[in-house]
C-alpha positions in Angstrom: 8.7 -15.1 -22.7 9.9 -15.6 -19.2 8.5 -13.3 -16.5 11.1 -12.6 -13.8 10.9 -11.2 -10.3 13.0 -8.2 -9.3 13.4 -5.8 -6.4 14.4 -2.2 -6.2 14.7 0.5 -3.5 12.0 3.2 -3.8 12.0 5.9 -1.1 13.1 3.4 1.5 10.6 0.8 0.4 12.2 -2.4 -1.1 9.7 -2.7 -3.9 8.9 -5.9 -5.8 8.2 -5.9 -9.5 7.8 -8.3 -12.4 9.6 -7.7 -15.7 9.6 -9.4 -19.1 11.2 -8.5 -22.5 14.6 -6.9 -23.0 13.9 -4.8 -26.0 11.2 -2.4 -27.2 9.6 0.6 -25.6 9.0 0.4 -21.9 5.5 -0.4 -20.8 4.5 0.0 -17.1 1.5 -1.9 -15.8 -0.3 -0.8 -12.6 -2.6 -3.3 -10.8 -5.9 -2.6 -9.0 -6.8 -2.4 -5.3 -8.4 -4.8 -2.8 -6.4 -8.1 -2.9 -4.8 -7.4 -6.3 -1.1 -7.6 -7.2 1.1 -7.4 -10.2 1.1 -11.2 -10.5 -2.6 -11.6 -10.2 -3.7 -9.1 -12.8 -0.7 -8.9 -15.1 1.5 -12.0 -15.1 -0.8 -13.9 -17.6 -0.5 -11.2 -20.2 3.1 -10.1 -19.7 4.4 -12.7 -22.1 2.3 -11.3 -25.0 3.2 -7.7 -24.2 6.9 -8.5 -23.9 7.0 -9.6 -27.6 7.1 -6.0 -28.6 7.7 -4.1 -25.3 9.9 -4.1 -22.2 7.2 -4.8 -19.7 7.4 -3.8 -16.0 4.7 -4.4 -13.4 5.3 -3.2 -9.8 3.6 -4.4 -6.7 2.4 -1.1 -5.3 3.3 -0.5 -1.6 0.8 -2.4 0.5 0.2 -5.0 -2.1 1.7 -8.3 -3.3 5.3 -8.9 -2.2 6.1 -5.2 -1.6 6.2 -4.0 2.0 3.1 -2.6 3.8 4.5 0.6 5.4 2.2 2.4 7.9 1.5 5.5 5.7 -1.6 7.2 4.3 -2.2 5.4 1.0 -3.5 8.4 -1.0 -3.3 9.1 -4.7 -0.6 11.7 -3.9 1.4 9.0 -2.1 1.1 6.6 -5.0 1.8 9.3 -7.6 5.0 10.2 -5.8 5.9 6.5 -5.4 5.5 5.9 -9.2 7.7 8.9 -10.0 10.5 7.5 -7.8 10.0 4.0 -9.1 10.4 4.9 -12.8 13.4 7.0 -12.0 15.0 4.1 -10.0 14.6 2.0 -13.2 16.0 4.7 -15.4 12.7 5.2 -17.4 12.5 8.7 -18.9 9.7 7.9 -21.3 7.2 5.0 -21.2 3.6 4.0 -21.9 1.4 3.5 -18.8 -1.5 1.1 -18.3 -3.6 1.4 -15.1 -6.4 -0.9 -13.9 -9.0 0.4 -11.5 -6.9 1.9 -8.6 -4.0 1.7 -11.0 -5.9 3.8 -13.5 -6.6 6.4 -10.8 -2.8 6.6 -10.2 -2.0 6.6 -13.9 -4.4 9.5 -14.6 -2.9 11.5 -11.7 0.7 10.7 -12.8 -0.1 11.7 -16.4 -1.6 15.1 -15.3 1.5 15.8 -13.2 4.2 14.4 -15.5 2.7 14.5 -19.0 6.1 14.7 -20.8 7.1 11.3 -19.3 4.2 9.3 -20.8 4.1 8.2 -24.5 0.7 6.5 -24.4 -1.8 6.0 -21.7 -4.3 3.2 -21.1 -7.0 3.5 -18.5 -8.8 0.2 -17.7 -12.0 0.3 -15.7 -10.4 3.3 -14.0 -11.3 4.8 -10.7 -11.2 8.6 -10.3 -12.9 9.6 -13.5 -16.2 10.5 -11.8 -18.0 10.9 -8.5 -21.0 8.6 -8.3 -19.8 5.0 -8.2 -21.4 1.8 -7.2 -20.9 0.6 -3.5 -19.5 4.0 -2.5 -21.7 4.3 0.6 -20.9 0.8 1.8 -17.2 1.4 1.3 -17.4 4.7 3.2 -19.3 3.1 6.1 -17.0 0.1 6.4 -13.8 2.2 6.8 -15.5 4.1 9.6 -16.2 0.9 11.5 -12.6 -0.5 11.8 -13.5 -3.7 13.5 -15.7 -4.7 10.6 -13.2 -4.8 7.8 -10.6 -6.7 9.8 -13.2 -9.3 10.8 -14.5 -9.6 7.2 -10.9 -9.8 5.9 -9.9 -12.6 8.2 -13.1 -14.6 7.6 -12.7 -14.2 3.8 -9.2 -15.5 4.0 -10.4 -18.7 5.6 -13.3 -19.2 3.2 -12.8 -20.1 -0.4 -16.6 -19.8 -1.0 -16.5 -16.2 0.4 -13.7 -15.4 -2.0 -15.6 -16.8 -4.9 -18.7 -14.9 -3.9 -16.8 -11.6 -3.6 -15.2 -12.1 -7.0 -18.6 -12.4 -8.6 -18.8 -8.6 -8.2 -15.5 -8.3 -10.2 -16.2 -10.5 -13.2 -19.2 -11.0 -15.4 -18.6 -14.7 -16.1 -18.1 -16.7 -12.8 -16.4 -19.4 -14.8 -13.4 -17.1 -14.9 -12.8 -17.7 -11.2 -10.4 -20.6 -11.2 -9.1 -22.5 -8.2 -5.7 -21.0 -8.9 -7.1 -17.4 -8.6 -8.9 -18.3 -5.4 -5.8 -19.8 -3.9 -3.6 -16.8 -4.8 -6.1 -14.4 -3.2 -6.5 -16.6 -0.1 -2.7 -16.5 0.3 -2.7 -12.8 -0.1 -5.4 -12.3 2.6 -3.5 -14.4 5.0 -0.4 -12.1 4.7 0.2 -9.8 7.7 -1.1 -6.3 7.0 -3.1 -7.4 3.9 -6.0 -5.0 3.2 -4.4 -2.1 5.1 -3.5 -0.2 2.0 -6.9 -0.7 0.4 -8.8 0.5 3.5 -6.5 3.5 3.8 -7.1 4.4 0.1 -10.9 4.2 0.6 -10.7 6.2 3.8 -8.7 9.0 2.3 -9.9 9.1 -1.3 -13.7 8.4 -0.9 -16.6 9.8 1.0 -20.3 9.2 0.8 -20.5 11.5 -2.3 -17.7 10.0 -4.3 -13.9 10.4 -5.0 -11.9 13.2 -3.4 -9.4 13.1 -6.2 -11.8 13.2 -9.1 -10.2 14.1 -12.4 -13.3 14.6 -14.4 -12.8 18.4 -14.7 -9.1 17.9 -15.8 -9.5 15.1 -18.4 -9.3 17.7 -21.2 -5.7 18.4 -20.1 -4.7 14.9 -21.1 -3.6 15.5 -24.7 -1.4 12.5 -25.4 -2.8 9.3 -27.1 -5.1 7.5 -24.7 -7.0 4.3 -24.8 -9.9 3.8 -22.5 -10.9 0.2 -21.9 -14.0 -0.8 -19.9 -16.0 -3.9 -19.3 -19.6 -3.5 -20.4 -20.9 -5.3 -17.3 -18.6 -3.6 -14.7 -20.6 -3.6 -11.4 -18.1 -1.4 -9.6 -17.1 1.5 -11.9 -19.9 2.7 -14.2 -19.3 2.2 -18.0 -20.6 5.7 -18.5 -17.4 7.0 -16.9 -15.4 5.5 -19.7 -17.7 6.9 -22.4 -17.6 10.4 -20.8 -13.8 10.3 -20.5 -13.6 9.4 -24.1 -15.5 12.6 -25.0 -13.4 14.7 -22.8 -9.9 13.5 -23.6 -9.1 14.9 -27.0 -6.8 12.2 -28.5 -8.6 9.2 -27.1 -10.0 5.8 -28.2 -12.7 3.8 -26.5 -12.9 0.1 -26.2 -15.9 -1.5 -24.5 -15.4 -5.2 -24.0 -18.8 -7.0 -24.1 -19.8 -9.5 -21.5 -16.9 -8.4 -19.3 -16.8 -7.1 -15.7 -14.2 -5.0 -13.8 -11.2 -7.3 -14.6 -10.6 -7.3 -18.4 -7.0 -8.6 -18.2 -8.2 -11.8 -16.6 -11.8 -12.1 -17.9 -11.1 -11.2 -21.6 -7.3 -11.6 -21.8 -7.1 -12.1 -25.6 -9.4 -9.2 -26.5 -7.8 -6.9 -23.9 -4.2 -7.6 -24.8 -5.0 -7.3 -28.5 -6.6 -3.9 -28.1 -3.7 -2.6 -26.1 -1.1 -3.9 -28.4 -2.9 -2.5 -31.4 -3.1 0.9 -29.7 0.6 0.9 -28.8 1.7 0.3 -32.3 -0.4 3.1 -33.8 2.4 5.8 -33.9 
């Protein structure tokens, strides 16, 4: 199924998104942070999803081909953006899949607009706990502004540096193809790249963990929820997923073995199969 590029105006931001499939229930996919985009995380799996769903994957503001406005990239900002985005596309009910940062946004949106969501999928999701790996390093880096900019520029010129950084994202380094490295290198070279991620870290995290931590509100999510997590995620602890499964009443848990923080790219067949099976269980 052909994946096509579209644009729509969302709160003054000319937002880019990918879409595939003309029939079936709407499925919205939210990518992660850092150097991620709709294309990087979702394009390979959109063809399979589109066989039964109308699939839509936006580039969040600050990422991919969407603009990089000078705003505070908080969870509140992204939740409001998503609300305007789905209204711009005329989506009154849809299923929502969020990866990492996208999962953080998806959980926030579901808690605020529960009647809008048919089914929720949280993938290696941020915001489901407080103590996370690398939190102290991330907190220190955003408070030394010259360091992230220097690191970002250096990484963009160094394919080995990109490969090295991705080893924290995946369990199997063979997943890191030349095509992935090239796409990330091109993203880093874009003016304003990294600004949204640094702003998110600055506003949403401190040395103790996430500011918008939904751990104490997970029991409020009563709609069908699938929690997917890589067994070898080095960034977000797998115990977050297991605990979320215990707290969300109508939830299922899928732990993908020998998988890191990026299930859609590291275990695409297993990941897509688990989500499609969940979506058809009405």
